[in-house]
C-alpha positions in Angstrom: 114.5 174.4 22.4 114.9 171.7 19.8 112.0 169.5 18.8 113.1 166.2 20.3 113.6 167.8 23.7 110.2 169.3 23.5 108.6 166.0 22.6 110.3 164.3 25.5 109.2 166.9 28.0 105.6 166.7 26.7 105.6 162.9 27.1 107.0 163.2 30.7 104.3 165.6 31.7 101.6 163.3 30.4 103.2 160.3 32.2 103.6 162.2 35.4 99.8 162.8 35.5 99.3 159.0 35.8 102.3 158.3 38.0 100.4 158.0 41.3 97.9 155.6 39.7 100.8 153.5 38.4 102.6 153.4 41.7 99.4 152.4 43.6 98.8 149.6 41.1 102.4 148.3 41.5 101.9 148.5 45.3 98.6 146.6 45.2 100.2 143.9 43.0 103.1 143.6 45.4 100.7 143.2 48.4 98.7 140.6 46.6 101.9 138.6 45.8 103.0 138.7 49.4 99.6 137.5 50.6 99.7 134.6 48.1 103.2 133.5 49.0 103.3 134.1 52.8 103.1 130.7 54.7 100.0 130.2 56.7 100.6 129.3 60.4 98.0 127.1 62.0 96.4 128.0 65.3 98.5 126.9 68.3 97.7 123.4 69.3 96.3 122.8 72.8 98.8 121.4 75.3 98.7 117.7 75.4 97.1 116.3 78.6 99.6 115.1 81.2 99.8 111.3 80.9 100.0 109.0 83.9 103.5 107.7 83.1 106.5 107.5 85.4 109.3 110.0 84.9 111.9 108.0 86.8 112.6 104.6 88.2 114.5 103.3 91.2 115.6 99.7 92.0 116.6 98.3 95.4 116.2 101.8 96.9 115.8 103.5 100.2 114.4 107.0 100.6 114.4 109.0 103.8 112.4 112.2 104.7 113.2 114.6 107.5 111.2 117.4 109.3 112.3 121.0 109.5 114.4 120.3 112.6 116.3 117.5 110.8 114.5 114.6 112.6 113.8 111.5 110.6 110.1 111.2 109.6 110.0 108.2 107.4 112.0 105.6 105.5 110.8 104.0 102.3 112.3 100.7 101.0 111.4 98.8 97.9 112.7 96.5 95.2 111.4 98.9 92.5 109.9 102.4 92.6 108.1 104.4 89.9 107.4 108.1 90.3 104.4 109.6 88.6 104.7 113.4 88.2 101.0 114.0 87.4 100.0 112.8 90.9 103.4 113.2 92.6 103.0 109.6 93.9 105.5 106.8 94.2 104.5 103.3 93.3 106.6 100.7 95.1 107.1 97.0 94.6 107.7 94.9 97.8 107.3 98.0 99.9 108.4 98.5 103.5 107.7 102.0 105.0 108.8 103.0 108.5 107.2 106.1 109.9 108.0 108.0 113.1 105.4 110.3 114.5 106.2 113.6 116.2 105.5 111.7 119.5 108.2 109.1 118.6 105.8 106.3 117.9 106.9 103.9 115.2 104.7 102.5 112.5 105.8 100.0 109.9 103.8 99.3 106.8 104.5 96.5 104.3 102.8 95.1 101.2 103.4 93.5 97.8 102.7 96.9 96.2 102.3 100.4 97.7 101.3 103.8 96.5 102.7 106.6 98.6 102.3 110.4 98.4 105.5 112.6 98.4 106.1 112.6 102.1 104.8 109.1 102.9 102.1 110.5 105.1 99.5 108.5 103.2 100.2 105.0 101.9 97.9 102.6 100.2 99.0 98.9 100.5 97.9 96.2 98.1 98.5 92.4 98.6 99.6 91.0 101.9 99.2 94.4 103.4 100.3 94.8 107.0 100.5 97.9 109.2 102.1 97.6 112.7 102.4 100.2 115.4 105.0 99.2 117.8 104.3 99.3 121.6 104.6 102.8 123.0 103.7 105.0 126.0 101.4 108.0 125.6 101.8 111.5 127.1 100.0 110.3 130.3 102.3 107.4 130.8 99.8 104.8 129.7 101.2 101.8 127.8 99.9 101.4 124.3 100.0 97.8 123.2 101.3 96.6 119.9 98.7 97.2 117.1 98.6 95.2 113.9 96.3 95.4 110.8 96.3 92.7 108.1 94.4 92.5 104.8 94.6 92.6 101.1 94.2 96.3 101.1 95.0 98.9 103.7 95.0 102.7 103.6 97.4 104.1 106.2 97.7 107.8 107.3 100.9 107.6 109.2 100.9 111.2 110.6 97.4 111.0 112.0 97.8 107.3 113.0 94.7 106.3 111.1 94.1 103.1 109.1 91.1 102.2 107.0 90.1 99.5 104.5 87.0 98.7 102.4 88.1 95.0 102.3 88.2 92.3 104.9 90.8 93.0 107.6 92.1 91.6 110.8 93.0 93.8 113.7 95.2 92.6 116.6 95.6 94.8 119.6 97.8 93.2 122.2 96.2 89.8 122.8 92.8 90.9 121.4 91.8 90.2 117.8 88.9 91.5 115.6 87.9 90.7 112.0 85.5 92.6 109.8 84.5 93.2 106.2 85.7 96.8 106.4 87.3 99.1 109.0 88.2 102.6 110.0 90.5 103.1 112.9 91.5 106.5 114.4 94.1 106.2 117.1 94.0 109.9 118.0 90.3 109.8 118.7 90.5 106.3 120.1 87.6 105.1 117.7 87.5 101.8 115.9 84.6 101.4 113.4 84.1 97.8 112.2 81.5 96.9 109.6 80.1 93.8 108.0 80.6 90.5 109.5 82.4 91.4 112.7 84.0 88.9 115.1 86.1 89.6 118.2 88.2 87.7 120.6 89.0 89.5 123.9 91.6 87.9 126.1 91.3 88.8 129.8 94.4 90.4 131.3 96.2 88.1 133.8 95.0 88.6 137.3 97.3 90.7 139.5 98.8 88.9 142.5 97.3 90.0 145.8 99.1 92.7 147.6 100.8 91.4 150.7 99.7 93.1 153.9 
């Protein structure tokens, strides 16, 4: 074996002893470089709270809802409507809402502004609020006179035929009239709760003519 080859072999054997250390050093330096140059991703931001903003508008509109059998339940009319997805409510300007109960009784609610839930089963009326239940006949054949509520604010539950208000209101039932500072009327239970300064005008029914013998 010539001398240069022997020297090279001897050098390689010495370098091979330190090769694992050299490789680990290179690997450590590479890892350090990656850590220094890898972009840092921030923690995920919390979801923004849902804002009370309309997701769509309607103008000069009419919306109808139907029950499972295809019968008309309600009609909503207005000059402008704004739907709020966070509460699933519809705010209506110059509102007129016509509701038909399962018994066929018709209730009409109007107001300068209204706030209705998705199926118009609860409607809040603001400004010149009027709720009218048209004359009807109950299951026993008794005639139900026309019923009208007036005030600056009315909260109407059309399905349960209930109307309440925490502001002054006027109630007209047939020819009778009542006024109060607040009211809660439940037609199903037949209960009228008037509070505050209450006044009432009861008009006697006309006398029936005597039965001829």
